C-alpha positions as CSV (number, residue, x, y, z in Angstrom):
1,M,27.7,-14.9,35.4
2,A,28.0,-14.5,31.6
3,R,25.2,-12.5,30.0
4,K,22.8,-14.5,27.8
5,D,23.3,-14.0,24.1
6,V,19.9,-13.1,22.9
7,F,20.8,-13.7,19.2
8,A,22.1,-17.2,19.9
9,N,19.1,-19.1,18.6
10,I,17.9,-16.8,15.8
11,N,19.4,-18.8,13.0
12,S,19.6,-22.3,14.6
13,A,17.5,-24.7,12.6
14,E,17.8,-27.3,15.4
15,S,16.4,-25.0,18.1
16,P,12.8,-26.2,18.9
17,R,11.3,-22.8,19.1
18,P,7.5,-22.7,19.2
19,E,5.9,-20.7,16.3
20,R,5.0,-17.2,17.3
21,K,1.3,-16.4,17.1
22,A,0.1,-13.3,15.2
23,T,-0.8,-10.3,17.3
24,P,-4.6,-10.8,18.0
25,G,-5.3,-7.1,17.2
26,Y,-4.8,-7.6,13.5
27,A,-7.9,-9.9,13.3
28,T,-10.2,-7.0,14.0
29,R,-11.0,-3.9,12.1
30,G,-10.1,-0.2,12.3
31,A,-9.4,1.6,15.5
32,S,-10.7,-1.4,17.6
33,R,-7.6,-3.3,16.6
34,S,-5.4,-0.8,18.4
35,M,-7.7,-0.7,21.4
36,I,-7.6,-4.4,22.1
37,S,-4.0,-5.1,21.3
38,S,-2.4,-7.4,23.9
39,L,-0.4,-5.4,26.4
40,G,1.3,-8.6,27.4
41,E,2.5,-9.2,23.9
42,L,4.0,-5.7,23.7
43,A,5.6,-6.2,27.1
44,E,7.2,-9.5,25.9
45,K,8.6,-7.8,22.8
46,A,10.0,-4.9,24.9
47,A,11.7,-7.3,27.3
48,K,13.4,-9.1,24.4
49,A,14.6,-5.8,23.0
50,E,15.9,-4.6,26.3
51,Q,17.8,-7.9,26.8
52,I,20.1,-6.8,24.0
53,L,21.3,-3.8,25.9
54,Q,21.7,-5.4,29.3
55,G,25.3,-5.5,30.6
56,E,26.6,-3.5,27.6
57,A,28.7,-0.3,28.0
58,V,26.9,2.9,27.1
59,V,28.8,5.6,25.2
60,E,27.9,9.1,23.9
61,L,28.1,9.6,20.2
62,D,27.8,12.6,18.0
63,P,24.4,12.1,16.1
64,S,26.0,13.3,12.9
65,L,28.2,10.1,12.9
66,V,25.2,7.8,13.0
67,D,23.4,6.8,9.8
68,A,20.0,5.3,9.5
69,S,19.3,1.6,9.2
70,F,19.6,0.0,5.7
71,V,15.9,-0.8,5.9
72,S,13.1,1.5,7.1
73,D,10.4,0.3,9.5
74,R,8.4,3.5,9.5
75,M,6.7,5.1,6.6
76,E,6.7,8.6,8.2
77,D,7.5,10.1,11.5
78,D,4.7,11.2,13.9
79,E,5.8,14.8,14.5
80,V,3.6,15.2,17.5
81,A,5.1,12.1,19.2
82,L,8.6,13.3,18.2
83,A,8.0,16.7,19.8
84,E,6.9,15.0,23.0
85,L,10.0,12.8,23.0
86,V,12.2,15.9,22.5
87,D,10.6,17.6,25.4
88,A,11.0,14.5,27.6
89,I,14.7,14.2,26.8
90,R,15.2,17.9,27.3
91,E,13.7,17.7,30.8
92,R,15.1,14.4,32.2
93,G,17.6,13.2,29.7
94,Q,17.7,10.1,27.5
95,D,16.5,7.2,29.7
96,T,17.2,4.3,27.3
97,P,20.2,4.1,25.0
98,I,19.9,3.2,21.3
99,L,21.7,0.3,19.7
100,V,24.1,1.0,16.9
101,R,26.6,-1.1,15.1
102,P,29.9,-0.1,13.4
103,H,29.0,1.0,9.9
104,P,29.6,-2.0,7.6
105,S,31.1,0.2,4.8
106,A,32.2,3.5,6.3
107,D,35.1,3.7,8.8
108,G,34.5,5.8,11.8
109,R,30.7,5.9,11.4
110,Y,27.8,3.9,12.9
111,Q,24.5,2.6,11.7
112,V,21.3,2.5,13.9
113,V,19.9,-0.9,14.7
114,F,17.1,0.6,16.7
115,G,16.4,4.0,18.3
116,H,15.9,6.2,15.2
117,R,13.6,8.6,17.0
118,R,15.8,9.0,20.0
119,L,18.7,9.7,17.6
120,R,16.7,12.3,15.8
121,A,15.6,13.9,19.1
122,A,19.2,14.1,20.2
123,A,20.2,15.8,16.9
124,L,17.4,18.3,17.3
125,L,18.6,19.1,20.9
126,A,22.2,19.4,19.6
127,R,23.4,16.9,22.3
128,P,25.2,13.5,22.1
129,V,23.1,10.4,21.9
130,R,23.5,7.6,24.4
131,A,24.2,4.4,22.6
132,V,25.4,0.8,22.9
133,V,27.8,0.0,20.1
134,K,27.7,-3.7,19.2
135,P,28.8,-5.7,16.1
136,V,25.6,-7.1,14.6
137,V,25.2,-9.0,11.4
138,D,22.5,-8.0,9.0
139,V,20.0,-10.8,9.8
140,D,20.2,-10.1,13.6
141,H,20.0,-6.4,12.8
142,V,16.6,-6.6,11.1
143,I,15.2,-9.0,13.7
144,A,16.2,-6.7,16.6
145,Q,15.1,-3.6,14.7
146,G,11.7,-5.1,14.0
147,Q,11.0,-6.4,17.4
148,E,12.2,-3.3,19.3
149,N,10.2,-0.9,17.2
150,S,7.0,-3.0,17.3
151,A,7.4,-3.1,21.1
152,R,7.8,0.6,21.6
153,E,5.0,1.7,19.3
154,N,2.3,-0.5,17.8
155,L,3.0,0.3,14.2
156,S,0.1,0.2,11.7
157,F,-0.6,-2.9,9.7
158,I,0.7,-1.3,6.4
159,E,3.9,-0.1,8.1
160,R,4.6,-3.6,9.3
161,A,3.7,-5.2,6.0
162,T,5.9,-2.7,4.1
163,F,8.8,-3.5,6.4
164,G,8.3,-7.2,5.7
165,Q,8.1,-6.5,2.0
166,Q,11.4,-4.6,2.1
167,L,13.1,-7.6,3.9
168,L,11.7,-10.0,1.3
169,D,13.0,-7.8,-1.5
170,L,16.4,-7.8,0.2
171,G,16.4,-11.6,0.0
172,Y,15.7,-12.5,3.6
173,E,14.0,-15.8,4.3
174,R,10.4,-15.8,5.5
175,R,11.3,-17.3,8.9
176,T,13.6,-14.3,9.5
177,I,10.9,-11.9,8.5
178,Q,8.4,-13.7,10.8
179,L,10.9,-13.2,13.7
180,A,11.4,-9.5,12.9
181,L,7.6,-8.9,12.8
182,S,6.7,-11.4,15.6
183,V,4.0,-12.9,13.3
184,D,3.2,-16.5,12.2
185,A,3.4,-17.7,8.6
186,P,-0.3,-17.2,7.7
187,M,-0.2,-13.6,8.9
188,L,3.0,-12.9,7.0
189,T,1.3,-14.3,3.9
190,R,-1.6,-11.9,4.3
191,M,0.8,-8.9,4.8
192,L,2.8,-9.7,1.7
193,S,-0.4,-10.3,-0.3
194,V,-1.3,-6.7,0.3
195,T,2.1,-5.2,-0.5
196,G,2.5,-7.5,-3.4
197,R,-0.8,-6.3,-5.1
198,V,-1.1,-2.6,-4.0
199,P,1.5,-0.5,-5.9
200,A,4.1,1.0,-3.7
201,R,3.3,4.5,-4.9
202,V,-0.3,4.1,-3.8
203,V,0.8,2.8,-0.3
204,A,3.2,5.7,0.0
205,A,0.5,8.2,-1.0
206,I,-2.0,6.8,1.6
207,G,0.6,6.7,4.4
208,T,0.5,5.0,7.8
209,A,-3.3,4.8,8.1
210,K,-3.0,3.9,11.8
211,A,-6.7,3.1,12.2
212,I,-6.9,0.9,9.1
213,G,-6.5,-2.8,9.9
214,R,-5.6,-5.9,8.0
215,D,-9.1,-6.8,6.6
216,R,-9.7,-3.4,5.0
217,W,-6.2,-3.4,3.4
218,L,-7.0,-6.9,2.0
219,E,-10.2,-5.6,0.6
220,L,-8.4,-2.8,-1.2
221,A,-5.8,-5.2,-2.5
222,Q,-8.5,-7.5,-3.9
223,L,-10.1,-4.5,-5.7
224,I,-6.9,-3.1,-7.1
225,E,-6.0,-6.4,-8.8
226,H,-8.1,-5.4,-11.8
227,P,-6.0,-3.4,-14.2
228,D,-8.7,-0.7,-14.6
229,N,-8.6,-0.1,-10.8
230,V,-4.9,0.5,-10.8
231,V,-5.5,3.5,-13.1
232,R,-8.4,4.6,-10.9
233,A,-6.3,4.4,-7.8
234,A,-3.5,6.4,-9.5
235,S,-6.1,9.0,-10.5
236,A,-7.4,9.2,-6.9
237,I,-4.0,9.9,-5.3
238,A,-3.3,12.6,-7.9
239,E,-6.5,14.6,-7.1
240,Q,-6.0,18.1,-5.8
241,G,-6.1,18.2,-2.0
242,F,-5.5,14.4,-1.6
243,A,-2.2,14.8,0.1
244,A,-3.6,17.3,2.6
245,L,-6.1,14.8,4.0
246,P,-5.4,12.7,7.1
247,S,-4.0,9.3,6.2
248,E,-7.1,7.3,7.1
249,Q,-9.2,9.6,4.9
250,R,-6.7,9.1,2.1
251,F,-7.3,5.4,2.4
252,E,-11.1,5.8,2.4
253,R,-10.9,8.1,-0.7
254,V,-8.9,5.5,-2.7
255,L,-11.2,2.6,-1.5
256,A,-14.3,4.6,-2.4
257,Q,-12.9,5.3,-5.9
258,L,-12.3,1.6,-6.5
259,K,-15.8,0.6,-5.3
260,K,-17.6,3.0,-7.6
261,P,-19.7,1.3,-10.3
262,K,-17.9,1.3,-13.6
263,A,-19.6,3.3,-16.4
264,A,-21.4,1.3,-19.0
265,P,-19.3,0.9,-22.2
266,R,-20.2,3.3,-24.9
267,R,-21.7,1.8,-28.0
268,S,-19.1,1.5,-30.7
269,G,-21.1,3.3,-33.5
270,A,-23.1,6.5,-33.3
271,V,-26.7,6.0,-34.2
272,S,-28.3,8.5,-36.6
273,A,-32.0,8.7,-37.2
274,S,-33.9,10.9,-39.7
275,T,-37.0,11.1,-41.8
276,W,-37.7,11.9,-45.4
277,Q,-41.0,13.1,-47.0
278,A,-41.9,13.2,-50.7
279,D,-42.7,16.6,-52.2
280,D,-46.3,15.7,-52.6
281,K,-46.3,14.4,-49.0
282,A,-47.8,11.2,-50.1
283,L,-44.9,9.1,-48.7
284,T,-42.8,9.4,-45.6
285,A,-39.7,7.4,-44.8
286,E,-38.0,6.9,-41.4
287,Y,-34.6,5.4,-41.2
288,K,-31.8,4.6,-38.7
289,N,-28.2,4.2,-39.5
290,T,-25.6,2.6,-37.1
291,G,-22.9,2.3,-39.7
292,K,-23.2,-1.5,-39.8
293,S,-27.0,-1.6,-40.2
294,F,-29.6,0.5,-41.9
295,S,-33.3,0.2,-41.3
296,L,-36.0,1.9,-43.4
297,S,-39.7,2.3,-42.6
298,L,-42.2,3.6,-45.2
299,K,-45.5,5.3,-44.2
300,A,-48.1,6.0,-46.8
301,R,-51.3,4.6,-48.3
302,D,-49.2,3.2,-51.1
303,A,-46.2,2.3,-48.9
304,G,-46.5,-1.4,-49.8
305,K,-46.4,-0.8,-53.5
306,F,-43.3,1.5,-53.2
307,G,-41.6,-1.0,-51.0
308,R,-42.1,-3.8,-53.5
309,Y,-40.7,-1.5,-56.2
310,L,-37.6,-0.9,-54.1
311,S,-37.1,-4.6,-53.4
312,E,-37.5,-5.5,-57.1
313,N,-34.9,-2.9,-58.1
314,L,-32.3,-3.4,-55.3
315,E,-29.8,-5.0,-57.7
316,R,-30.0,-2.1,-60.1
317,L,-29.8,0.5,-57.3
318,Y,-26.8,-1.4,-55.7
319,Q,-24.9,-1.4,-59.0
320,E,-25.6,2.4,-59.4
321,F,-24.3,2.9,-55.9
322,K,-21.1,1.0,-56.7
323,A,-20.6,3.0,-59.8
324,H,-21.1,6.2,-57.9
325,E,-18.6,5.2,-55.1
326,S,-16.0,4.3,-57.7
327,Q,-16.0,7.7,-59.3
């Protein structure tokens, strides 16, 4: 019996496929999102990914002949998890082959569709990598890559959102991106609203933030929309010791910086205040100067008389002032 073509309906507009629902875990916050993620959902994705390999011939390839995918779905490797994978393959071999396609622009080379970590583990062990070689067009490549990787490891919200943003930047339709991420249209909109507002350099500096869910990333995105906060975020990631913090703490540091009350604006002009006293101490004057205004207060038994004298002679005094300034 012929093997079912798992890519047959990916691009068929007539195929009455029901809309995929977003993974329920993204509706909650923080670490609880990972704790209550649907195991059935992951199992379904894994089954779809495994279908691609069923009935295909497995070959052994030199890891040095295999290049990475043209789009990355992980922001950084989990070195602890990679070390565990290396130990497992060393002890019992590579259980599941990776999927590669003939390189679209380099004869004699291959490009990973999925299985980047298994490829890296084989390279570290200096042994061939078990692989299925299959011609795959770009659109099917990204769908298979996204679904297989989300099945094998529940990537963080920002990793999935960043993968979606990369696909959007490469010109893929939203429906294709939804299939790759196994999300519905509203969830994809939320993902892209984060990556569209938070500068890529800030996302890269924060990292995977595995325990930080959708809602908190949306909060950060809303705060960073203000131009002043973009500068504050850039200042936070540039602080000494920032890069050494765990990813979740880096997120918290940036968010806390954006939520700090802004300092009250400084008054444009400096205020100077002083006093003057006549030689005979019969009259005291207090004045304040802001540059745009000048106030004078007279204190003495005859302050009223002197004040009237000043007011009656303001024109003369002003003309003398102008003559003095023009010299």
